C-alpha positions in Angstrom: 7.0 8.0 12.3 3.6 5.2 13.2 3.9 1.7 10.9 0.7 -0.3 10.4 -0.5 -3.0 9.2 -4.1 -3.9 7.9 -5.3 -6.6 5.7 -8.5 -7.6 4.4 -10.0 -8.6 1.4 -11.8 -5.7 -1.0 -13.7 -5.3 -3.9 -11.3 -3.8 -7.5 -14.5 -0.8 -7.5 -13.3 -0.7 -3.9 -9.6 -0.8 -4.4 -9.6 2.1 -6.8 -11.8 4.2 -4.9 -9.5 3.8 -1.3 -6.2 4.7 -3.7 -7.8 8.1 -5.1 -8.4 8.8 -1.7 -5.5 7.8 -0.1 -3.5 9.5 -2.7 -5.6 12.9 -2.0 -5.1 13.1 1.9 -0.9 12.1 2.0 2.1 14.2 1.5 4.0 12.3 -1.6 7.0 14.6 -0.4 6.8 12.5 2.8 4.5 10.0 3.1 4.4 6.3 2.2 2.0 3.8 1.9 2.5 0.2 0.5 -0.2 -1.9 -0.6 0.2 -5.6 -1.3 -1.8 -7.7 -3.1 -1.1 -11.1 -2.1 -2.9 -13.4 -5.0 -1.4 -16.6 -4.0 2.0 -17.2 -1.8 3.5 -17.4 -5.2 2.0 -14.5 -6.8 1.9 -11.0 -5.2 2.2 -7.8 -6.5 3.4 -4.3 -4.3 1.9 -0.7 -5.3 3.8 1.9 -3.3 1.6 5.7 -3.4 3.9 8.4 -2.1 7.5 8.5 -1.1 9.1 5.3 -0.8 11.4 5.2 2.0 14.3 2.5 2.7 14.4 -0.9 1.1 11.3 -3.2 2.2 12.6 -6.2 1.4 12.1 -8.0 4.5 8.6 -8.8 6.1 7.5 -10.1 9.2 
C-alpha cells in the first residue's frame, strides 16, 4: 500500500485530462485516488476514482 499526497494548481482542461488518464491506469476494484478541490477554507469538494476505502474523514 502506498499513501501519497500531491498538491498543486491545475486548469479545468488539465484536471479533466488528469482524471481521464488516472481512470485508464487504476484498477477500479483495488486502487483508490481521492482528489480534493479546495476553493476556499470553507468550501471544498472530494472526488473518488476507483475503490472507496475505509473512512478518510480525518486529514492531517
